[in-house]
C-alpha positions as CSV (number, residue, x, y, z in Angstrom):
1,M,77.0,23.5,149.6
2,G,76.2,24.9,146.2
3,R,78.1,25.5,143.0
4,I,78.2,29.2,142.1
5,V,79.6,30.9,139.0
6,V,80.5,34.6,139.2
7,V,80.8,36.4,135.9
8,G,83.5,39.1,136.1
9,A,86.2,39.9,138.7
10,G,85.2,43.5,139.5
11,M,85.3,44.8,143.1
12,G,81.6,44.0,143.8
13,A,81.9,40.5,142.2
14,M,85.0,39.6,144.3
15,A,83.3,40.9,147.5
16,G,80.3,38.6,146.8
17,A,82.6,35.7,145.9
18,A,84.5,35.9,149.1
19,R,81.3,36.0,151.2
20,L,79.7,33.1,149.4
21,A,82.9,31.0,149.7
22,V,82.9,31.6,153.5
23,A,79.3,30.5,153.6
24,G,80.4,27.1,152.2
25,H,79.7,27.4,148.5
26,R,82.1,26.4,145.7
27,V,82.7,29.6,143.8
28,T,84.3,30.0,140.4
29,V,84.9,33.4,138.9
30,F,85.2,33.8,135.1
31,E,86.9,37.0,134.0
32,R,87.2,37.9,130.3
33,T,90.4,40.0,130.8
34,E,93.7,38.8,132.3
35,T,93.4,40.4,135.7
36,Y,91.0,41.3,138.5
37,G,89.6,44.6,139.9
38,G,87.4,45.9,137.1
39,A,88.1,49.7,136.8
40,V,90.5,49.6,139.7
41,R,93.7,49.4,137.7
42,R,97.3,50.6,137.8
43,A,99.5,52.0,135.1
44,E,103.3,51.8,135.5
45,R,106.1,53.4,133.4
46,D,109.8,54.4,134.1
47,G,109.4,53.8,137.9
48,F,106.1,55.9,138.1
49,A,102.8,54.3,139.1
50,F,99.3,55.7,138.9
51,D,95.8,54.7,139.8
52,T,93.7,54.7,136.6
53,G,90.4,54.2,138.4
54,P,89.3,55.5,141.8
55,G,92.1,57.2,143.7
56,L,90.4,57.5,147.1
57,L,88.3,55.2,149.3
58,P,85.1,56.7,150.9
59,L,83.2,54.8,153.6
60,P,86.0,52.3,154.4
61,A,83.6,50.5,156.9
62,V,82.1,48.6,154.0
63,H,85.4,46.9,153.2
64,R,86.3,46.6,156.9
65,D,83.1,44.6,157.2
66,L,84.0,42.4,154.2
67,F,87.4,41.5,155.8
68,V,85.9,40.8,159.2
69,K,83.2,38.6,157.8
70,T,85.5,36.6,155.5
71,G,88.5,35.9,157.7
72,K,90.6,36.7,160.8
73,E,92.8,39.3,159.2
74,P,91.2,42.8,159.4
75,L,91.5,45.2,156.4
76,E,94.2,47.2,158.1
77,D,96.4,44.0,158.3
78,C,96.1,43.6,154.5
79,V,96.5,47.2,153.3
80,E,97.7,50.5,154.9
81,L,94.9,53.0,155.1
82,V,95.8,56.6,155.4
83,Q,93.2,59.3,156.3
84,V,93.8,62.2,153.8
85,D,94.0,65.6,155.5
86,P,93.0,68.1,154.1
87,S,90.2,66.1,152.5
88,A,90.4,68.4,149.5
89,R,91.6,71.8,148.3
90,H,89.2,73.7,146.1
91,V,90.4,76.3,143.6
92,F,87.4,78.4,142.4
93,A,86.8,80.3,139.2
94,D,87.4,83.7,140.9
95,G,90.8,82.6,142.2
96,T,89.8,82.0,145.8
97,E,90.7,78.7,147.3
98,V,90.1,76.7,150.4
99,S,91.4,73.6,152.0
100,L,88.8,71.5,153.9
101,P,89.8,69.4,156.9
102,N,88.9,65.8,156.9
103,A,85.8,64.7,158.8
104,S,85.5,67.8,160.9
105,R,82.4,69.9,160.6
106,A,83.7,72.7,162.9
107,G,87.0,72.7,161.0
108,V,85.3,72.9,157.6
109,V,83.0,75.8,158.8
110,A,86.0,77.7,160.1
111,A,88.0,77.1,156.9
112,L,85.2,78.3,154.7
113,D,84.6,81.4,156.8
114,D,88.4,82.3,156.7
115,A,88.7,81.7,153.0
116,L,85.3,82.8,151.6
117,G,84.0,85.3,154.1
118,A,82.1,85.3,157.4
119,G,78.8,83.4,157.4
120,V,79.7,81.2,154.4
121,G,80.9,78.4,156.5
122,R,77.7,78.4,158.7
123,R,75.6,78.0,155.6
124,W,77.6,74.9,154.5
125,G,77.5,73.6,158.1
126,D,73.7,74.0,158.2
127,F,73.5,72.2,154.8
128,L,75.6,69.3,156.3
129,V,73.0,68.9,159.1
130,R,70.3,68.5,156.5
131,A,72.5,66.2,154.5
132,R,72.9,64.0,157.6
133,E,69.1,63.7,157.9
134,T,69.0,62.7,154.2
135,W,71.6,60.0,154.9
136,D,69.7,58.7,157.9
137,R,66.5,58.5,155.9
138,S,68.0,56.8,152.8
139,R,71.0,54.8,154.0
140,R,69.2,51.5,154.6
141,P,67.0,51.3,151.5
142,L,69.7,52.6,149.2
143,L,72.8,50.9,150.6
144,E,72.1,48.2,153.1
145,E,68.9,46.4,152.0
146,P,67.8,44.6,148.9
147,L,65.8,46.9,146.7
148,W,62.3,47.2,148.0
149,L,59.5,45.4,146.1
150,D,57.6,48.7,146.4
151,W,60.5,50.7,145.0
152,P,58.2,53.3,143.5
153,V,58.0,54.7,147.1
154,L,61.7,55.5,146.8
155,A,61.2,57.0,143.4
156,E,58.5,59.3,144.6
157,R,60.0,60.2,148.0
158,E,62.5,63.0,148.3
159,P,64.4,62.5,151.6
160,Y,66.2,65.8,151.6
161,P,64.6,68.3,154.0
162,A,64.7,71.3,151.8
163,V,64.4,74.8,153.3
164,P,61.4,76.8,152.2
165,H,62.4,79.4,149.7
166,K,60.4,82.4,148.5
167,R,60.6,82.7,144.7
168,L,58.4,84.9,142.5
169,L,55.8,85.3,145.3
170,R,55.7,81.5,145.7
171,T,57.2,79.4,148.5
172,R,59.2,76.5,146.9
173,R,61.6,73.9,148.1
174,A,64.7,72.7,146.3
175,G,64.1,69.6,144.2
176,T,67.5,69.4,142.5
177,L,71.1,69.7,143.8
178,A,71.6,72.8,141.8
179,E,68.6,74.4,143.5
180,V,70.0,73.5,146.9
181,G,73.2,75.3,145.9
182,A,71.4,78.4,144.6
183,W,68.6,78.8,147.2
184,E,70.2,77.4,150.4
185,L,73.9,78.0,150.0
186,R,73.6,81.3,148.2
187,D,77.2,81.6,147.2
188,A,78.6,80.6,143.8
189,R,81.7,79.0,145.3
190,L,79.7,77.0,147.7
191,A,77.4,75.9,144.9
192,A,80.4,74.9,142.8
193,L,81.8,72.9,145.8
194,L,78.4,71.1,146.2
195,E,77.9,70.4,142.5
196,S,81.5,69.1,142.0
197,H,80.5,66.0,144.1
198,A,77.7,65.2,141.7
199,L,79.9,65.9,138.6
200,A,82.6,63.5,139.9
201,Y,80.0,60.7,139.7
202,G,78.9,61.7,136.2
203,L,75.6,63.4,137.4
204,D,74.2,66.7,136.2
205,P,73.5,68.7,139.3
206,R,70.7,70.5,137.5
207,T,68.7,67.3,137.2
208,A,70.2,65.2,140.1
209,P,67.7,65.1,143.0
210,A,68.3,67.1,146.1
211,N,69.2,63.9,148.0
212,A,72.4,63.8,146.1
213,A,73.4,65.8,149.2
214,V,74.5,62.4,150.6
215,L,77.5,62.4,148.3
216,P,79.4,65.2,150.0
217,Y,78.0,64.1,153.4
218,M,79.6,60.6,153.1
219,E,82.9,62.3,152.5
220,H,82.4,64.7,155.4
221,A,81.1,62.1,157.9
222,F,83.3,59.1,157.3
223,G,86.4,60.8,156.0
224,T,88.5,60.4,152.9
225,W,91.0,57.6,152.8
226,Y,94.0,56.6,150.7
227,V,95.4,53.1,150.4
228,R,99.2,53.2,150.5
229,G,100.6,52.0,147.2
230,G,97.4,53.1,145.4
231,L,93.8,51.8,145.3
232,R,95.0,48.8,143.2
233,E,96.4,47.5,146.6
234,L,92.8,47.2,147.8
235,A,91.9,45.2,144.7
236,R,94.9,43.0,145.4
237,A,93.8,42.4,149.0
238,V,90.3,41.5,148.1
239,Y,91.5,39.1,145.4
240,E,93.9,37.5,147.8
241,R,91.1,37.1,150.4
242,C,89.1,35.3,147.7
243,L,92.0,33.0,147.0
244,A,92.4,32.3,150.8
245,R,88.8,31.3,150.9
246,R,89.4,28.9,147.9
247,V,87.6,30.9,145.3
248,E,88.8,29.7,141.8
249,F,89.6,32.4,139.2
250,V,89.7,31.7,135.5
251,F,91.1,34.6,133.5
252,G,90.8,35.2,129.8
253,A,87.5,33.4,129.9
254,E,84.6,35.3,128.3
255,V,81.1,34.2,129.3
256,T,78.8,34.4,126.2
257,R,75.7,32.8,127.5
258,I,73.8,32.1,130.7
259,V,72.7,28.5,130.5
260,E,69.0,27.9,131.6
261,K,67.4,24.7,132.5
262,E,63.8,24.1,133.5
263,G,63.3,27.9,133.7
264,R,66.2,28.8,136.0
265,A,69.9,29.7,135.6
266,A,72.0,26.5,135.5
267,G,75.4,27.6,134.5
268,V,77.4,29.5,131.9
269,E,78.8,28.9,128.4
270,L,82.2,30.4,127.5
271,A,83.3,31.8,124.1
272,D,85.1,28.5,123.4
273,G,81.9,26.5,123.9
274,T,82.8,25.2,127.3
275,V,79.8,24.8,129.6
276,T,80.1,25.0,133.4
277,E,77.1,24.0,135.4
278,A,76.1,25.9,138.6
279,D,73.3,26.1,141.1
280,F,73.5,29.9,141.0
281,V,75.0,32.5,138.6
282,V,76.1,35.9,139.8
283,A,76.7,38.3,136.9
284,G,78.9,41.4,137.4
285,A,78.2,42.7,133.9
286,S,76.9,45.8,132.3
287,P,73.2,45.8,131.2
288,R,74.0,45.4,127.5
289,A,76.6,42.6,128.1
290,L,74.1,40.8,130.3
291,D,71.3,41.1,127.8
292,G,73.6,39.4,125.3
293,M,74.2,36.5,127.7
294,V,70.5,35.7,128.3
295,R,69.7,36.0,124.5
296,G,66.2,37.4,124.5
297,T,65.0,36.2,127.9
298,A,63.5,39.1,129.9
299,L,65.7,39.9,132.9
300,R,63.2,42.2,134.6
301,G,59.6,41.5,135.4
302,E,56.8,44.0,134.8
303,G,57.0,46.8,137.3
304,E,60.6,46.3,138.2
305,V,63.3,49.1,138.0
306,P,64.6,49.1,134.4
307,P,68.3,49.4,133.6
308,R,69.5,53.0,134.0
309,P,70.3,54.9,130.8
310,G,73.9,55.4,129.8
311,A,76.3,57.3,132.1
312,P,79.3,59.5,131.3
313,S,82.8,58.3,131.4
314,R,86.2,59.8,132.6
315,L,89.3,61.0,131.0
316,T,92.5,60.4,133.1
317,V,95.8,62.1,132.4
318,L,98.9,60.6,134.0
319,L,101.7,63.1,134.6
320,A,105.4,62.3,135.4
321,L,107.0,65.3,137.0
322,R,110.6,66.2,137.8
323,G,111.0,67.6,141.3
324,G,109.6,66.1,144.5
325,R,106.2,66.7,146.0
326,P,106.4,69.9,148.1
327,E,105.7,69.4,151.8
328,G,102.2,70.3,152.8
329,T,100.8,69.6,149.3
330,A,97.1,68.6,149.4
331,H,96.5,65.0,148.2
332,R,93.5,66.2,146.1
333,T,92.7,69.5,144.5
334,V,89.6,70.3,142.6
335,V,90.1,73.0,140.0
336,H,86.7,74.4,139.2
337,T,85.7,75.4,135.7
338,E,85.3,79.1,134.9
339,D,82.0,78.4,133.2
340,R,80.0,75.7,134.9
341,E,76.9,76.2,132.9
342,A,78.8,75.7,129.6
343,E,80.5,72.6,131.0
344,L,77.2,71.1,132.1
345,D,75.6,71.9,128.7
346,A,78.5,70.3,126.9
347,L,78.4,67.1,129.0
348,F,74.7,66.6,129.4
349,G,73.2,68.4,126.4
350,A,71.4,66.8,123.5
351,A,74.7,66.1,121.8
352,P,77.2,65.5,124.5
353,G,80.7,66.8,123.8
354,L,83.9,67.8,125.5
355,P,83.7,71.1,127.6
356,A,86.2,73.8,126.7
357,R,86.8,74.5,130.3
358,P,86.5,71.3,132.3
359,T,86.5,70.8,136.1
360,V,89.6,68.9,136.9
361,T,90.6,66.8,140.0
362,V,94.3,66.8,140.7
363,S,95.6,63.9,142.7
364,R,99.1,64.2,144.3
365,P,99.6,61.3,146.7
366,D,102.3,61.4,149.3
367,D,103.5,57.9,148.5
368,P,107.1,56.9,147.8
369,A,105.8,53.7,146.2
370,L,104.5,55.6,143.2
371,V,107.8,57.4,142.1
372,P,111.3,56.2,141.1
373,D,112.9,58.4,143.8
374,P,112.2,61.4,146.0
375,G,113.1,63.8,143.2
376,H,110.0,63.0,141.2
377,E,106.3,63.2,141.6
378,A,103.4,61.2,140.1
379,V,100.2,63.3,139.5
380,T,96.9,62.1,138.1
381,L,94.3,64.4,136.5
382,T,90.6,63.3,136.0
383,A,87.6,64.9,134.4
384,T,84.2,63.8,133.4
385,V,83.7,63.2,129.6
386,P,80.9,61.7,127.6
387,A,80.9,57.9,127.2
388,S,82.3,56.7,123.9
389,A,84.3,60.0,123.5
390,S,87.1,59.1,121.1
391,T,88.1,62.3,119.3
392,G,89.7,65.4,120.6
393,L,90.9,63.6,123.7
394,Q,94.5,64.8,123.4
395,E,93.3,68.4,123.1
396,Q,91.1,67.8,126.1
397,A,94.1,66.4,128.0
398,D,96.0,69.7,127.2
399,R,93.0,71.7,128.6
400,M,93.1,69.6,131.7
401,I,96.9,70.2,132.1
402,A,96.3,73.9,131.7
403,A,93.6,73.9,134.3
404,A,95.8,71.9,136.7
405,S,98.5,74.5,136.3
406,R,96.3,76.7,138.5
407,A,96.9,74.3,141.3
408,V,100.4,73.0,140.5
409,P,102.9,76.0,140.1
410,G,105.4,75.4,137.3
411,L,103.6,72.3,136.1
412,R,104.6,72.5,132.5
413,D,108.2,73.2,133.3
414,R,108.3,70.1,135.5
415,L,106.5,67.8,133.0
416,L,108.6,64.8,131.8
417,W,105.8,63.0,130.0
418,H,102.1,62.4,130.1
419,E,99.8,59.6,129.1
420,I,96.0,59.5,128.8
421,R,93.5,56.8,129.7
422,T,90.3,57.1,127.7
423,P,86.7,55.9,127.8
424,A,87.8,53.1,125.4
425,D,90.3,52.0,128.1
426,I,87.6,51.8,130.7
427,A,85.4,49.9,128.3
428,R,88.2,47.3,127.8
429,A,88.7,47.0,131.5
430,T,85.0,46.8,132.6
431,G,83.0,45.8,129.5
432,A,80.7,48.8,130.0
433,E,79.5,50.3,126.7
434,G,81.5,53.4,125.8
435,G,83.4,53.2,129.1
436,A,80.4,54.5,131.0
437,V,80.9,54.7,134.8
438,P,77.8,54.0,137.0
439,A,76.8,56.4,139.7
440,P,75.4,55.5,143.2
441,A,71.7,54.9,143.5
442,L,69.6,57.9,144.6
443,A,66.0,58.3,145.6
444,A,63.3,60.5,144.0
445,A,63.7,61.7,140.4
446,E,60.9,59.2,139.4
447,G,63.3,56.4,139.9
448,R,65.7,57.5,137.1
449,L,68.7,57.1,139.5
450,L,67.8,53.8,141.1
451,H,69.4,50.6,139.8
452,P,67.7,47.3,139.0
453,A,67.4,44.8,141.9
454,N,70.1,42.2,142.4
455,T,67.5,39.5,141.8
456,T,66.2,38.9,138.2
457,A,63.2,37.4,136.6
458,I,65.3,34.3,136.0
459,P,65.5,32.2,139.2
460,G,69.0,31.5,140.2
461,L,70.5,34.5,138.3
462,F,71.6,37.5,140.4
463,T,73.3,40.7,139.4
464,I,76.2,42.4,141.3
465,G,78.4,45.4,141.0
466,G,77.9,49.0,139.9
467,W,75.1,48.4,137.3
468,S,72.8,46.9,139.8
469,H,71.5,47.9,143.2
470,P,72.9,49.9,145.0
471,G,75.0,51.3,142.1
472,G,78.5,52.6,141.4
473,G,81.3,53.6,143.7
474,L,83.6,51.4,145.8
475,P,81.4,51.4,148.9
476,H,78.3,50.5,146.9
477,A,80.2,47.8,145.0
478,G,81.2,46.2,148.3
479,M,77.7,46.4,149.6
480,S,76.3,44.8,146.5
481,G,78.5,41.8,147.3
482,A,77.0,41.6,150.8
483,L,73.5,41.9,149.4
484,V,73.8,39.2,146.8
485,A,75.6,36.8,149.3
486,G,72.7,37.4,151.7
487,L,70.0,36.7,149.1
488,I,71.7,33.4,148.1
489,V,72.6,32.2,151.6
490,E,69.4,33.3,153.4
491,G,67.0,33.4,150.5
492,P,64.5,36.1,149.4
493,E,63.6,36.8,153.1
494,F,67.0,38.4,153.5
495,R,66.6,42.0,154.6
496,G,70.2,43.2,154.8
497,S,72.7,43.8,157.6
498,Q,71.4,44.8,161.0
């Protein structure tokens, strides 16, 4: 039985802590803030409650596996999972809209044909077949296995089976998600639907590789799920599972240094100078924060995946509305920008800024736990913004409310109050520079969208969570916990779940 220190109490770190404790290790988690969950937080005011991080749970099998492997109580005994149907409603720039059934290819094809015209649904259905092949090719190396030592193979290989396309007398295949939309979907609304999945993860579809097709495929194949009471309830359940497995948490404890002894990680030093010894250290920290903890020691050996460049952040607007949620309201509505190219230029250009017409996701949960009484509604708006954005955010919130009004009739007349959560709030919760939000790992693109391996050049030091393999997102965070636990318990020969 070894002594293990975990730095940070984010979702990936807690998943790893629970698995390591079940394996017989003594695990202590040091968290610099006063609570657990990382970005999975809740805001409360006047009887209203809101998720300020993720609002939906994709691929719940990852967390089901966590609960099966760490105790007798399955996930559904600890939280109430609700499959969201429709999966999403989309309001397009031209005013057309469509509601997509949850986890039903035939239903989605029919809905698109009815809303956007005959044949449109078939093109999306054919795309989903190719996206499934992409998922089958990339799932294990990008989600279920430690990062390959020969990771450049992943960097060079594009797993998406692009359809040949004749362009300017040349036959070409789509290499980016935007090209998939333009050349294979051939409908501006379908392209907007596709690209919105990348944008939600802070990715520019014009540069994101074609295999980003797995992002909408995950939602289509495994469904979209809500946790009754909000996603913060999932964080609570994982935290309580850790406590039940005798994981010790120390809150308000900032780790400032990874202690090394004889060339390997041997513990941590806190801001107050306290040193805690350990056989292994697991760090759920952003690259810059972790660099500060090792104080000049190289974390990555030559030829390893370098830390990814900075990612965008999110702006969240919390709306308290008078009047109850109308029956039949979609849980999630995506209101697409009227000028996508301008939005992408603003977000991903040389000098990132706030788009004048943002794409906005409107979340309207059917959950009595979030409102003071049935005569009110709690609504959350989210949009992608540059990391470190600090000015013009109230004006951007007003633009988001204006966009949401296309999806919520009478929104301004119903509005009691609103609050915003900024990149600075995300930075305070997660420690990520500028409030950046990491995206899932993707293949190809010369390795730009891979994440560094969970092992480091310092023996005994492992990384976990969204800034290391397999990247950001709740399923990926949960899987990082499984990977790190496997590497510590079974050693470097661990090859992932079977």
